[in-house]
C-alpha positions as a printed NumPy array, in Angstrom:
array([[ 84.334, 104.497,  91.432],
       [ 83.022, 106.742,  88.369],
       [ 83.766, 110.334,  88.2  ],
       [ 81.616, 113.149,  86.546],
       [ 81.042, 116.384,  85.652],
       [ 79.783, 117.827,  88.393],
       [ 80.986, 115.513,  91.038],
       [ 82.717, 117.222,  94.19 ],
       [ 85.734, 115.754,  94.529],
       [ 89.035, 115.708,  96.933],
       [ 92.698, 115.261,  96.533],
       [ 94.115, 111.753,  97.93 ],
       [ 97.583, 112.494,  97.861],
       [ 97.712, 116.355,  98.913],
       [ 95.081, 118.737, 100.342],
       [ 92.36 , 120.126,  98.395],
       [ 89.736, 119.6  ,  95.87 ],
       [ 86.953, 120.777,  93.65 ],
       [ 84.342, 119.943,  91.805],
       [ 84.673, 118.18 ,  87.774],
       [ 84.306, 120.099,  85.076],
       [ 85.818, 118.162,  81.838],
       [ 88.24 , 115.02 ,  81.215],
       [ 91.396, 115.319,  79.07 ],
       [ 93.745, 112.789,  76.999],
       [ 95.564, 110.295,  79.312],
       [ 93.335, 109.534,  81.883],
       [ 93.398, 113.03 ,  83.453],
       [ 90.05 , 114.871,  85.033],
       [ 90.382, 118.845,  85.675],
       [ 89.246, 119.883,  88.606],
       [ 87.974, 123.29 ,  89.124],
       [ 89.382, 124.511,  92.9  ],
       [ 87.634, 127.429,  94.815],
       [ 89.272, 129.881,  93.49 ],
       [ 88.361, 128.545,  89.87 ],
       [ 91.673, 127.232,  88.443],
       [ 91.568, 124.165,  86.889],
       [ 93.524, 121.17 ,  87.929],
       [ 94.392, 117.973,  86.326],
       [ 94.525, 114.697,  88.519],
       [ 94.342, 111.392,  88.216],
       [ 91.128, 109.641,  88.261],
       [ 94.029, 107.109,  90.936],
       [ 93.712, 110.493,  93.202],
       [ 90.298, 111.728,  93.035],
       [ 87.839, 110.626,  95.387],
       [ 84.337, 111.236,  95.154],
       [ 82.381, 113.238,  98.129],
       [ 78.857, 111.441,  98.477],
       [ 76.257, 113.934,  98.394],
       [ 77.879, 117.2  ,  98.209],
       [ 75.858, 118.687,  95.88 ],
       [ 72.863, 118.657,  98.19 ],
       [ 74.763, 120.212, 100.545],
       [ 75.784, 123.054,  98.254],
       [ 72.8  , 123.413,  97.532],
       [ 71.297, 123.663, 101.577],
       [ 74.316, 125.967, 102.914],
       [ 72.305, 129.189, 103.836],
       [ 72.508, 132.066, 101.393],
       [ 70.97 , 135.638, 101.63 ],
       [ 66.706, 135.477, 101.942],
       [ 64.496, 137.868, 103.127],
       [ 64.576, 135.766, 106.561],
       [ 68.679, 135.367, 106.909],
       [ 70.002, 138.889, 105.534],
       [ 73.075, 139.006, 104.011],
       [ 76.415, 139.194, 106.981],
       [ 78.33 , 140.37 , 104.388],
       [ 77.733, 144.072, 105.11 ],
       [ 79.791, 147.052, 105.549],
       [ 80.144, 148.241, 109.335],
       [ 79.882, 152.123, 109.172],
       [ 82.113, 154.296, 111.295],
       [ 80.528, 156.203, 114.132],
       [ 81.469, 159.442, 115.156],
       [ 83.312, 157.919, 117.83 ],
       [ 85.573, 157.08 , 115.071],
       [ 85.542, 153.651, 114.642],
       [ 87.104, 152.277, 111.658],
       [ 85.236, 150.679, 108.475],
       [ 85.321, 146.778, 108.824],
       [ 84.454, 144.939, 105.818],
       [ 84.189, 141.2  , 105.324],
       [ 86.094, 140.924, 102.554],
       [ 89.615, 138.851, 101.653],
       [ 92.741, 141.891, 101.499],
       [ 94.54 , 142.606,  98.776],
       [ 97.203, 141.232, 100.226],
       [ 95.721, 138.135, 101.278],
       [ 95.177, 137.645,  97.899],
       [ 98.566, 137.798,  96.793],
       [ 99.097, 134.566,  99.264],
       [ 96.483, 133.01 ,  98.038],
       [ 97.934, 133.461,  94.483],
       [101.009, 132.399,  95.186],
       [100.161, 129.213,  96.936],
       [ 97.878, 128.11 ,  93.911],
       [100.652, 128.954,  92.02 ],
       [103.561, 126.348,  93.893],
       [100.133, 124.067,  94.021],
       [100.529, 124.122,  90.429],
       [103.947, 123.758,  89.772],
       [104.263, 120.823,  92.015],
       [101.501, 119.237,  89.931],
       [103.107, 119.806,  87.017],
       [106.16 , 118.894,  87.996],
       [104.405, 115.1  ,  89.179],
       [103.437, 114.671,  85.365],
       [105.983, 116.195,  83.59 ],
       [107.756, 112.859,  85.881],
       [105.445, 110.361,  85.177],
       [105.457, 111.503,  80.995],
       [109.104, 110.834,  81.993],
       [108.389, 107.435,  83.179],
       [105.876, 105.795,  80.166],
       [108.363, 108.168,  77.297],
       [111.512, 105.622,  79.653],
       [109.471, 102.538,  80.277],
       [110.274,  99.148,  78.087],
       [107.796,  97.988,  76.289],
       [109.112,  94.34 ,  76.623],
       [107.834,  93.294,  80.165],
       [110.146,  92.628,  82.823],
       [108.039,  88.564,  83.812],
       [106.159,  86.576,  82.293],
       [103.281,  87.392,  80.309],
       [ 99.892,  87.544,  81.223],
       [ 98.542,  85.043,  78.435],
       [101.276,  82.727,  80.024],
       [100.731,  81.78 ,  82.932],
       [103.923,  79.197,  83.923],
       [103.521,  76.362,  86.362],
       [102.59 ,  77.287,  89.562],
       [105.875,  75.328,  90.992],
       [107.73 ,  77.633,  88.298],
       [109.294,  80.53 ,  90.964],
       [108.709,  83.436,  89.513],
       [111.216,  85.798,  88.678],
       [110.499,  90.177,  88.756],
       [113.853,  92.111,  87.841],
       [112.937,  95.815,  89.71 ],
       [116.12 ,  97.268,  88.804],
       [115.57 , 100.502,  86.999],
       [118.126,  99.515,  84.158],
       [115.437,  96.134,  83.492],
       [112.438,  98.709,  84.043],
       [113.288, 101.655,  81.754],
       [115.27 , 102.628,  78.666],
       [116.704, 105.547,  80.087],
       [116.919, 107.44 ,  83.815],
       [117.605, 110.14 ,  82.665],
       [115.629, 112.804,  83.636],
       [113.865, 110.917,  86.453],
       [114.665, 111.642,  89.931],
       [115.365, 108.575,  92.539],
       [112.085, 108.862,  94.023],
       [110.764, 108.621,  90.267],
       [112.824, 105.402,  89.96 ],
       [111.069, 103.928,  92.798],
       [107.774, 105.167,  92.751],
       [107.707, 102.858,  88.525],
       [109.573, 100.187,  90.744],
       [106.797,  99.981,  93.062],
       [104.268, 100.37 ,  90.814],
       [105.215,  97.21 ,  88.969],
       [105.752,  94.945,  92.117],
       [102.003,  96.427,  92.839],
       [101.137,  95.276,  89.307],
       [102.726,  91.759,  90.156],
       [101.585,  91.007,  93.266],
       [ 97.637,  91.814,  92.01 ],
       [ 98.113,  89.027,  88.916],
       [ 98.458,  86.605,  91.043],
       [ 96.795,  87.523,  93.799],
       [ 94.647,  84.525,  93.863],
       [ 97.548,  82.081,  92.878],
       [ 98.316,  80.643,  96.558],
       [101.14 ,  78.886,  97.217],
       [103.078,  80.704,  93.912],
       [106.747,  82.058,  95.144],
       [107.626,  84.946,  93.398],
       [111.4  ,  86.466,  93.612],
       [111.516,  89.734,  93.152],
       [115.27 ,  91.655,  92.428],
       [115.949,  94.572,  94.619],
       [119.885,  94.715,  94.491],
       [121.48 ,  95.44 ,  97.766],
       [122.091,  99.614,  97.425],
       [121.091, 101.286, 100.137],
       [117.745,  99.089, 101.213],
       [115.028, 101.541, 100.791],
       [113.138,  99.906,  97.785],
       [113.401,  96.433,  99.947],
       [111.735,  98.32 , 102.801],
       [109.186,  99.934, 100.565],
       [108.945,  96.294,  99.458],
       [108.665,  94.509, 103.239],
       [106.328,  97.604, 104.24 ],
       [103.46 ,  97.16 , 101.264],
       [103.779,  93.213, 102.183],
       [102.925,  94.071, 105.676],
       [ 99.996,  96.598, 105.093],
       [ 98.656,  95.363, 101.919],
       [ 99.396,  91.936, 101.415],
       [ 98.86 ,  90.639, 105.194],
       [ 98.613,  86.934, 103.951],
       [101.13 ,  86.669, 101.955],
       [104.756,  85.523, 103.56 ],
       [108.195,  86.715, 102.265],
       [111.463,  85.342, 103.034],
       [114.695,  86.445, 101.424],
       [115.43 ,  84.837,  98.364],
       [118.733,  82.199,  97.978],
       [121.76 ,  83.9  ,  99.184],
       [123.985,  81.924,  96.704],
       [122.083,  83.221,  94.197],
       [121.068,  86.617,  94.924],
       [122.694,  87.669,  97.64 ],
       [120.989,  90.144,  99.865],
       [119.77 ,  91.74 ,  96.823],
       [115.845,  90.046,  96.66 ],
       [112.53 ,  88.918,  98.51 ],
       [110.885,  86.078,  97.433],
       [107.483,  86.168,  98.263],
       [104.638,  83.711,  98.519],
       [101.175,  84.014,  97.825],
       [ 98.909,  82.883, 100.721]])
């Protein structure tokens, strides 16, 4: 999907959207919402709305044959109050507060993503891309935080789990066409959150792949073996 300046997009992971106004380093795309705020978003979190420009151009505008409905109703002699089709001051303040909260959440997400990039180890957790192992060799991918990150300072449990799942998906996509390939993902025992997330991802995104508990003698209950199918 190619996104260009002027495209109308919506957010995949939250409510909202707007018009693309520019690009920034790190793969961020600036999206101006209906209130005029520019929000930095990753391309993977956006989807282009087709034919939106055409819809915008064809939306009704005040013309000679269609008068502007945003008029002011003058008070009558009976004392009817003036009605204006405008946003009250309280509504404007509430809208601005919502935007501040949204931008604050987005800033926290970007800071977490930057922290993950800063803490991520430069050494690969699995086999190198250009050194594909023999097909009968079982790949071992350690998803423990200490194996993926130099440090977990300033990272929440959710940030760490998201990064672990990113490594899981990258590995699965790398070997998705390698039928019969066996991969052991070491997730540890813990509270089982990462294991459940992996099983859910396998169920819905990698339906043709089989999975089972890896060798108990070697990993205990802390690993899942996936066979690419």
